[in-house]
C-alpha positions in Angstrom: 112.8 147.7 105.4 110.5 145.0 104.0 110.1 141.6 105.5 112.2 140.0 102.8 115.0 142.6 102.9 117.6 141.9 105.6 120.6 143.9 106.5 123.8 141.8 105.9 126.8 141.6 108.2 130.4 140.3 107.7 132.2 139.3 110.9 136.0 139.7 111.0 137.7 138.5 114.2 140.5 136.2 115.1 138.6 134.6 118.0 136.3 131.9 116.8 134.3 131.8 120.1 133.6 135.5 119.8 132.4 135.2 116.2 130.1 132.3 117.2 128.6 134.3 120.1 128.1 137.4 118.1 126.6 135.4 115.2 124.1 133.7 117.7 123.1 137.1 119.1 122.6 138.5 115.6 120.6 135.5 114.5 117.9 136.5 117.1 117.1 139.7 115.0 114.8 138.7 112.1 116.0 141.7 109.9 119.7 141.0 110.2 121.8 138.2 108.6 125.4 137.2 109.0 126.6 136.4 105.5 130.2 135.7 106.2 133.0 135.2 108.7 136.7 135.7 108.5 139.5 135.1 111.0 142.0 137.6 109.6 142.1 140.9 107.7 143.1 139.3 104.3 140.2 136.9 104.4 137.9 139.7 105.5 138.9 141.9 102.5 138.3 139.0 100.1 134.9 138.3 101.6 133.9 142.0 101.7 134.7 142.4 98.0 132.8 139.2 97.0 129.8 139.4 99.4 129.3 143.2 99.6 127.8 143.3 103.1 125.8 146.2 104.4 128.0 146.3 107.6 131.4 144.9 108.6 132.0 144.1 112.3 135.8 144.2 112.6 138.2 143.6 115.5 140.7 146.4 115.1 143.1 144.8 117.5 143.7 141.6 115.6 147.3 140.5 115.2 148.6 141.4 111.8 145.9 144.1 111.3 147.5 147.6 111.0 145.2 150.6 111.1 146.0 153.4 108.6 145.1 157.0 109.2 145.1 156.8 113.0 145.1 160.2 114.6 148.5 160.5 116.3 
């Protein structure tokens, strides 16, 4: 990865303090950048479609978030 190319991350979690803490930790890495944050799944989908991040860090246990395809 070149100096100018940075991996991009979208954070999706319903806890603002957790998002803030994770964002601060990620900001210490010079080759990674948080490009968006969402507090729910619907917001997260919108941002993922518009921002096209390299990685999505998602809280699977958010209220209102239902996982599909879980092995039963």
